[in-house]
Kinemage of the C-alpha trace (Angstrom):
@kinemage 1
@onewidth
@group {chain A} dominant
@subgroup {mainchain}
@vectorlist {calphas} color= white
{ca met a 1} P -119.427 -181.890 -125.748
{ca ala a 2} L -117.959 -180.517 -122.575
{ca arg a 3} L -120.275 -178.598 -120.367
{ca thr a 4} L -119.534 -174.976 -119.494
{ca thr a 5} L -121.007 -172.137 -117.468
{ca phe a 6} L -122.173 -168.764 -118.954
{ca tyr a 7} L -119.627 -167.308 -116.641
{ca asp a 8} L -116.983 -169.089 -118.373
{ca gln a 9} L -118.095 -167.982 -121.834
{ca ala a 10} L -118.631 -164.422 -120.660
{ca ser a 11} L -115.075 -164.066 -119.554
{ca ala a 12} L -113.476 -165.704 -122.460
{ca asn a 13} L -115.377 -163.626 -124.817
{ca arg a 14} L -114.776 -160.430 -122.956
{ca arg a 15} L -111.083 -161.131 -122.965
{ca asn a 16} L -111.059 -161.971 -126.719
{ca ser a 17} L -112.723 -158.717 -127.852
{ca phe a 18} L -110.379 -156.505 -125.847
{ca leu a 19} L -107.373 -158.291 -127.128
{ca met a 20} L -108.783 -157.869 -130.820
{ca ala a 21} L -109.673 -154.187 -130.142
{ca ala a 22} L -106.256 -153.409 -128.578
{ca phe a 23} L -104.689 -154.873 -131.715
{ca val a 24} L -106.778 -152.561 -134.167
{ca val a 25} L -105.633 -149.495 -132.341
{ca ala a 26} L -101.878 -150.709 -132.239
{ca leu a 27} L -102.348 -151.388 -136.059
{ca leu a 28} L -103.405 -147.709 -136.408
{ca gly a 29} L -100.511 -146.450 -134.506
{ca leu a 30} L -98.227 -148.755 -136.352
{ca leu a 31} L -99.185 -147.470 -139.794
{ca gly a 32} L -99.171 -143.986 -138.590
{ca phe a 33} L -95.466 -144.469 -137.470
{ca ala a 34} L -94.394 -146.366 -140.646
{ca ile a 35} L -95.888 -143.641 -142.641
{ca gly a 36} L -94.216 -140.785 -141.095
{ca tyr a 37} L -90.744 -142.319 -140.884
{ca gly a 38} L -90.976 -143.855 -144.390
{ca val a 39} L -92.113 -140.523 -145.913
{ca phe a 40} L -90.004 -137.953 -143.659
{ca gly a 41} L -86.950 -140.354 -142.580
{ca glu a 42} L -87.245 -139.305 -138.767
{ca pro a 43} L -88.501 -141.183 -135.973
{ca ala a 44} L -90.017 -137.805 -134.473
{ca ala a 45} L -92.195 -137.474 -137.694
{ca gly a 46} L -93.340 -141.134 -137.056
{ca ala a 47} L -94.494 -140.227 -133.486
{ca gly a 48} L -96.128 -137.135 -135.035
{ca thr a 49} L -98.089 -139.141 -137.600
{ca thr a 50} L -98.913 -141.514 -134.912
{ca gly a 51} L -100.460 -139.022 -132.863
{ca val a 52} L -102.415 -137.529 -135.880
{ca ala a 53} L -103.680 -140.992 -136.760
{ca leu a 54} L -105.150 -141.657 -133.219
{ca ala a 55} L -106.524 -137.862 -132.996
{ca ile a 56} L -108.476 -138.334 -136.193
{ca gly a 57} L -109.784 -141.490 -134.780
{ca gly a 58} L -110.690 -140.040 -131.456
{ca leu a 59} L -112.581 -137.187 -133.183
{ca ser a 60} L -114.362 -139.400 -135.549
{ca ala a 61} L -115.380 -141.214 -132.455
{ca ala a 62} L -116.668 -138.333 -130.489
{ca gly a 63} L -118.895 -137.281 -133.210
{ca thr a 64} L -120.402 -140.576 -133.539
{ca phe a 65} L -120.615 -141.164 -129.824
{ca phe a 66} L -123.041 -138.295 -129.455
{ca ala a 67} L -125.311 -138.489 -132.541
{ca gly a 68} L -124.805 -142.151 -133.851
{ca asp a 69} L -127.821 -143.725 -132.052
{ca lys a 70} L -130.231 -140.922 -133.658
{ca leu a 71} L -129.315 -141.265 -136.981
{ca val a 72} L -129.356 -145.189 -136.624
{ca leu a 73} L -133.028 -145.018 -135.376
{ca ala a 74} L -134.124 -142.671 -137.950
{ca val a 75} L -132.378 -144.701 -140.935
{ca ser a 76} L -134.328 -147.610 -139.524
{ca gly a 77} L -137.551 -145.791 -139.416
{ca ala a 78} L -138.131 -146.806 -135.722
{ca lys a 79} L -140.981 -145.017 -133.902
{ca arg a 80} L -140.997 -144.501 -130.182
{ca val a 81} L -143.896 -146.432 -128.299
{ca asp a 82} L -145.054 -146.482 -124.852
{ca glu a 83} L -147.150 -148.688 -122.260
{ca gln a 84} L -150.529 -147.920 -123.980
{ca ala a 85} L -149.199 -148.835 -127.651
{ca ala a 86} L -147.279 -151.792 -126.531
{ca pro a 87} L -148.112 -153.034 -123.158
{ca gln a 88} L -146.507 -156.573 -123.452
{ca leu a 89} L -143.233 -155.274 -124.751
{ca met a 90} L -142.882 -152.577 -122.442
{ca asn a 91} L -143.608 -155.154 -119.488
{ca val a 92} L -140.893 -157.552 -120.952
{ca val a 93} L -138.178 -154.783 -121.598
{ca arg a 94} L -138.793 -153.229 -118.032
{ca glu a 95} L -138.590 -156.934 -116.509
{ca met a 96} L -135.180 -157.440 -118.325
{ca ala a 97} L -133.927 -153.764 -117.551
{ca ile a 98} L -134.330 -154.913 -113.875
{ca ala a 99} L -132.689 -157.950 -114.242
{ca ala a 100} L -129.760 -156.152 -115.803
{ca asn a 101} L -129.776 -153.397 -113.415
{ca val a 102} L -129.736 -150.768 -116.098
{ca pro a 103} L -132.179 -147.890 -116.330
{ca met a 104} L -135.570 -148.381 -118.705
{ca pro a 105} L -134.468 -147.755 -122.193
{ca ala a 106} L -136.453 -145.921 -124.676
{ca val a 107} L -138.334 -148.624 -126.754
{ca tyr a 108} L -139.079 -148.236 -130.482
{ca leu a 109} L -140.782 -150.101 -132.941
{ca ile a 110} L -139.780 -150.737 -136.749
{ca asp a 111} L -142.871 -151.510 -138.961
{ca asp a 112} L -141.465 -154.629 -140.809
{ca thr a 113} L -142.623 -158.135 -140.691
{ca ala a 114} L -139.301 -159.630 -140.590
{ca pro a 115} L -138.419 -160.657 -136.812
{ca asn a 116} L -135.457 -158.789 -135.423
{ca ala a 117} L -134.272 -156.271 -132.790
{ca phe a 118} L -131.326 -153.979 -131.854
{ca ala a 119} L -129.899 -151.742 -129.163
{ca thr a 120} L -128.147 -148.457 -129.632
{ca gly a 121} L -127.103 -145.482 -127.203
{ca arg a 122} L -123.780 -144.711 -125.888
{ca asp a 123} L -124.412 -145.718 -122.238
{ca pro a 124} L -127.126 -147.353 -120.084
{ca gln a 125} L -128.395 -143.965 -119.270
{ca his a 126} L -128.899 -143.109 -123.088
{ca ala a 127} L -129.933 -146.353 -124.447
{ca ser a 128} L -132.685 -147.304 -126.757
{ca ile a 129} L -133.953 -150.830 -128.091
{ca ala a 130} L -135.604 -151.248 -131.215
{ca ile a 131} L -137.850 -154.059 -132.174
{ca thr a 132} L -139.593 -154.977 -135.258
{ca thr a 133} L -143.400 -155.677 -135.400
{ca gly a 134} L -142.662 -158.995 -136.880
{ca leu a 135} L -140.755 -160.136 -133.731
{ca leu a 136} L -143.622 -159.217 -131.630
{ca gln a 137} L -146.080 -161.298 -133.852
{ca lys a 138} L -143.747 -164.249 -134.328
{ca leu a 139} L -142.175 -164.896 -130.883
{ca asp a 140} L -143.945 -166.056 -127.879
{ca arg a 141} L -143.183 -164.316 -124.357
{ca glu a 142} L -140.205 -166.655 -123.252
{ca glu a 143} L -138.346 -166.362 -126.857
{ca leu a 144} L -139.169 -162.450 -126.631
{ca gln a 145} L -137.440 -162.399 -123.171
{ca gly a 146} L -134.241 -164.159 -124.647
{ca val a 147} L -134.064 -161.432 -127.455
{ca ile a 148} L -134.569 -158.584 -125.096
{ca gly a 149} L -132.327 -160.102 -122.449
{ca his a 150} L -129.613 -160.284 -125.405
{ca glu a 151} L -130.011 -156.655 -126.306
{ca leu a 152} L -129.971 -155.205 -122.830
{ca ala a 153} L -126.771 -157.343 -122.367
{ca his a 154} L -125.380 -155.331 -125.089
{ca val a 155} L -126.318 -152.081 -123.206
{ca arg a 156} L -125.083 -153.382 -119.709
{ca asn a 157} L -121.625 -154.726 -121.479
{ca leu a 158} L -121.210 -151.193 -123.137
{ca asp a 159} L -120.999 -153.218 -126.384
{ca ile a 160} L -122.519 -150.338 -128.431
{ca arg a 161} L -119.459 -148.018 -127.091
{ca phe a 162} L -116.817 -150.742 -127.496
{ca thr a 163} L -117.726 -151.840 -131.148
{ca leu a 164} L -117.938 -147.947 -131.853
{ca val a 165} L -114.283 -147.566 -131.110
{ca val a 166} L -113.116 -150.414 -132.879
{ca gly a 167} L -115.572 -149.133 -135.971
{ca val a 168} L -114.008 -145.869 -135.814
{ca met a 169} L -110.481 -147.054 -135.765
{ca val a 170} L -111.046 -149.428 -138.718
{ca gly a 171} L -112.394 -146.440 -140.373
{ca ala a 172} L -109.490 -144.239 -139.549
{ca ile a 173} L -106.920 -146.858 -140.722
{ca ala a 174} L -108.697 -147.178 -144.120
{ca met a 175} L -108.698 -143.437 -144.732
{ca leu a 176} L -104.977 -142.953 -143.580
{ca ala a 177} L -104.024 -145.901 -145.915
{ca asp a 178} L -105.779 -144.577 -148.851
{ca phe a 179} L -104.367 -141.044 -148.378
{ca phe a 180} L -100.883 -142.319 -148.238
{ca leu a 181} L -101.349 -144.777 -151.150
{ca arg a 182} L -102.521 -141.860 -153.102
{ca phe a 183} L -99.871 -139.475 -151.890
{ca thr a 184} L -97.162 -142.120 -152.864
{ca phe a 185} L -98.859 -142.591 -156.313
{ca trp a 186} L -98.479 -138.871 -157.190
{ca gly a 187} L -94.652 -138.878 -156.067
{ca gly a 188} L -95.037 -137.685 -152.631
{ca gly a 189} L -93.033 -140.278 -151.098
{ca arg a 190} L -90.195 -139.978 -153.787
{ca arg a 191} L -89.993 -136.298 -153.273
{ca gly a 192} L -89.860 -136.773 -149.315
{ca arg a 193} L -87.152 -139.146 -149.454
{ca ser a 194} L -84.865 -137.207 -152.355
{ca arg a 195} L -84.707 -134.171 -150.108
{ca asp a 196} L -82.421 -136.082 -147.331
{ca gly a 197} L -80.618 -138.515 -149.504
{ca gly a 198} L -82.804 -141.642 -149.051
{ca gly a 199} L -81.317 -143.678 -146.371
{ca gly a 200} L -81.514 -147.513 -146.466
{ca ala a 201} L -83.491 -147.511 -143.172
{ca gln a 202} L -85.834 -144.902 -144.573
{ca met a 203} L -86.274 -146.853 -147.701
{ca ile a 204} L -87.092 -150.111 -145.658
{ca val a 205} L -89.606 -148.556 -143.497
{ca phe a 206} L -91.083 -146.838 -146.584
{ca val a 207} L -91.763 -150.309 -148.208
{ca ile a 208} L -93.216 -151.513 -145.096
{ca ala a 209} L -95.726 -148.499 -144.875
{ca ile a 210} L -96.681 -149.316 -148.639
{ca val a 211} L -97.322 -153.139 -147.667
{ca leu a 212} L -99.201 -151.976 -144.401
{ca ala a 213} L -101.265 -149.532 -146.278
{ca ile a 214} L -102.466 -152.252 -148.402
{ca leu a 215} L -103.041 -154.849 -145.976
{ca ala a 216} L -103.877 -152.942 -142.707
{ca pro a 217} L -107.336 -152.073 -143.642
{ca ile a 218} L -108.426 -155.772 -144.648
{ca ile a 219} L -106.590 -157.027 -141.382
{ca ala a 220} L -108.549 -154.192 -139.371
{ca arg a 221} L -111.758 -155.213 -141.240
{ca phe a 222} L -111.572 -158.905 -140.304
{ca ile a 223} L -110.622 -158.049 -136.856
{ca gln a 224} L -113.775 -155.725 -136.499
{ca leu a 225} L -115.932 -158.502 -137.646
{ca ala a 226} L -114.187 -160.977 -135.097
{ca val a 227} L -114.945 -158.559 -132.130
{ca ser a 228} L -118.492 -158.150 -133.431
{ca arg a 229} L -119.018 -162.135 -133.422
{ca gln a 230} L -117.253 -162.110 -129.830
{ca arg a 231} L -119.692 -159.491 -128.362
{ca glu a 232} L -122.827 -161.636 -129.920
{ca tyr a 233} L -121.672 -164.747 -127.810
{ca leu a 234} L -120.973 -162.512 -124.835
{ca ala a 235} L -124.593 -161.135 -125.180
{ca asp a 236} L -125.997 -164.561 -125.536
{ca ala a 237} L -124.167 -165.757 -122.428
{ca ser a 238} L -125.478 -162.734 -120.530
{ca ala a 239} L -128.953 -163.137 -121.652
{ca ile a 240} L -129.022 -166.575 -120.024
{ca glu a 241} L -127.756 -164.974 -117.170
{ca leu a 242} L -130.617 -162.658 -116.817
{ca thr a 243} L -133.298 -164.808 -118.009
{ca arg a 244} L -132.324 -167.956 -116.284
{ca asn a 245} L -134.071 -169.692 -119.366
{ca pro a 246} L -131.532 -170.712 -122.221
{ca tyr a 247} L -134.258 -172.530 -123.976
{ca gly a 248} L -136.253 -169.300 -124.792
{ca leu a 249} L -133.061 -167.888 -126.378
{ca glu a 250} L -132.223 -171.171 -128.307
{ca arg a 251} L -136.001 -171.162 -129.815
{ca ala a 252} L -135.778 -167.586 -130.789
{ca leu a 253} L -132.709 -167.961 -132.574
{ca ala a 254} L -133.904 -171.029 -134.571
{ca lys a 255} L -137.194 -169.298 -135.396
{ca ile a 256} L -135.534 -166.123 -136.563
{ca ser a 257} L -133.124 -167.832 -138.651
{ca gly a 258} L -135.781 -169.888 -140.417
{ca asp a 259} L -137.905 -166.861 -141.185
{ca ala a 260} L -137.773 -166.098 -145.016
{ca glu a 261} L -138.843 -162.276 -144.491
{ca val a 262} L -136.273 -159.572 -145.824
{ca leu a 263} L -135.752 -156.628 -143.382
{ca glu a 264} L -135.879 -153.773 -145.558
{ca ala a 265} L -134.820 -151.395 -142.901
{ca ala a 266} L -131.325 -152.830 -142.477
{ca asn a 267} L -128.265 -152.291 -144.770
{ca arg a 268} L -124.434 -152.892 -144.559
{ca gly a 269} L -124.053 -150.094 -142.140
{ca thr a 270} L -126.579 -151.046 -139.412
{ca gln a 271} L -126.413 -154.909 -139.879
{ca his a 272} L -123.975 -155.547 -137.051
{ca met a 273} L -126.509 -153.949 -134.568
{ca tyr a 274} L -129.218 -156.540 -135.013
{ca phe a 275} L -129.981 -159.524 -132.981
{ca thr a 276} L -129.212 -161.757 -135.993
{ca asn a 277} L -127.844 -160.844 -139.376
{ca pro a 278} L -130.788 -159.328 -141.330
{ca ile a 279} L -129.379 -159.636 -144.613
{ca lys a 280} L -130.100 -163.305 -145.568
{ca lys a 281} L -127.881 -165.565 -147.688
{ca phe a 282} L -130.531 -165.610 -150.731
{ca glu a 283} L -130.232 -161.583 -150.901
{ca glu a 284} L -127.888 -159.751 -153.597
{ca arg a 285} L -126.525 -158.036 -150.661
{ca ser a 286} L -125.417 -161.073 -148.716
{ca ser a 287} L -121.755 -161.627 -148.216
{ca asn a 288} L -120.659 -164.441 -146.006
{ca leu a 289} L -116.989 -163.456 -145.939
{ca trp a 290} L -117.932 -160.251 -144.112
{ca ser a 291} L -120.515 -161.657 -141.738
{ca thr a 292} L -120.831 -159.482 -138.632
{ca his a 293} L -122.816 -162.348 -136.613
{ca pro a 294} L -121.736 -165.635 -135.780
{ca gln a 295} L -123.460 -168.436 -137.552
{ca ile a 296} L -126.948 -169.438 -135.934
{ca val a 297} L -125.731 -173.097 -135.746
{ca asp a 298} L -122.810 -171.912 -133.546
{ca arg a 299} L -124.796 -169.918 -131.359
{ca ile a 300} L -127.271 -172.496 -130.573
{ca asn a 301} L -124.698 -175.196 -129.915
{ca arg a 302} L -122.773 -172.912 -127.611
{ca ile a 303} L -126.217 -172.560 -125.676
{ca arg a 304} L -126.276 -176.242 -125.684
{ca gln a 305} L -122.982 -176.498 -123.922
{ca leu a 306} L -124.425 -174.557 -121.099
{ca thr a 307} L -127.633 -176.774 -120.671
{ca gly a 308} L -125.523 -179.947 -121.412
{ca asp a 309} L -127.947 -180.988 -124.401
{ca pro a 310} L -126.157 -182.514 -127.431
{ca pro a 311} L -125.269 -180.307 -130.323
{ca leu a 312} L -127.595 -179.867 -133.261
{ca ser a 313} L -127.511 -182.984 -135.584
{ca ala a 314} L -125.766 -182.611 -138.933
{ca pro a 315} L -129.174 -182.559 -140.702
{ca glu a 316} L -130.689 -180.047 -138.271
{ca ala a 317} L -127.557 -177.820 -138.714
{ca ala a 318} L -127.373 -178.199 -142.519
{ca thr a 319} L -131.125 -177.311 -142.603
{ca met a 320} L -130.549 -174.163 -140.294
{ca ala a 321} L -127.398 -172.997 -141.945
{ca gly a 322} L -129.135 -173.058 -145.370
{ca leu a 323} L -131.903 -170.963 -144.014
{ca glu a 324} L -129.938 -168.112 -142.311
C-alpha cells in the first residue's frame, strides 16, 4: 500500500465533499427549473421556481443554523460539565482546542455506557462537544485524544455548517419532488399544459421533471451520505495532524467498533454526527445501505497508509466488520 500524508488525504477529501455538495445544490436548481418549465411552458417560469426552491432551502438552513445544536443536545440528553465534574476530559478538550486553534467549546456528557462522541454548533465560536460516559470509562488518554481531536477537527473544518447546507438542500429536494408528484397526480400538470396548447418541448421537459422528481431525492440522499463519509475521513486525517499520534485514533476506532453496547440516545436523525456509527448492525434500526459513516476497516486502513503499516489482515477485517 502506497504511503500518503494527512495533508494529501485532507486535500482530496475536502475537494470531493465540496464537489458533491455543489452537485446537490445544482440538482435542486435543475429540479426547480424542470418543474416550472414543464408545468407552465415558459423558461421564465422555470427560473422562478428555481429561485423559490433555493429560497426554501436557504430559509430552512437559517432556522436550523441558529437552533439546531440546542435541539440535538436536548434530544441526546446531554448535560454540561465543568472542570470539577470531569477534570481529565476538560484537560484533553482544552489541549486539543489549543492544537486546533479554536476556542474552548462547551463540553457535555451523555449518561450512556456505549462509547461515542459528537460535535455540534454553527461555528468554532458557538461549538459544543458531547461525550458519553462510556467513552471516558473505556478509552485511555491517547485514545480519548484521538476522538476529541477528530471532533474538534469537525469544528475547525466547519463540518457542522457544511453538512447542514447539504442536509437542508436534500430535504428541500424531497419536499419539492413530493409536492410536484402530488400536484401531477391530481391533474395540475395536465391543466397547466392545456392552457397553452401543450407544446412538444414543454411535454418533454414535463416528463423529465417527473423522472427527476422520482430520482432526485434518492440521488441527493446518496450524495449526502457520501459527503458525510468524506468529512469523516477528513476529520480522521485532521485529528492525526492535531495529535501527531495516529495509533491513539486507530486504537479508539477498533475499541469502539468492537463494543457491543447500544447507544440509546442516538437515532436516525443524529447518527451522522457521531464519531462512529452509533447504530450497530445487529439492531433492527440498522441499514447498511443508508450508513452515514465509512466502514471502520476503511478508516483504519487509511490511517495505516499514513504510518506505513500494512492494512488489516483479512481475518482481522472480517472480525471487525462483523462487530461494527
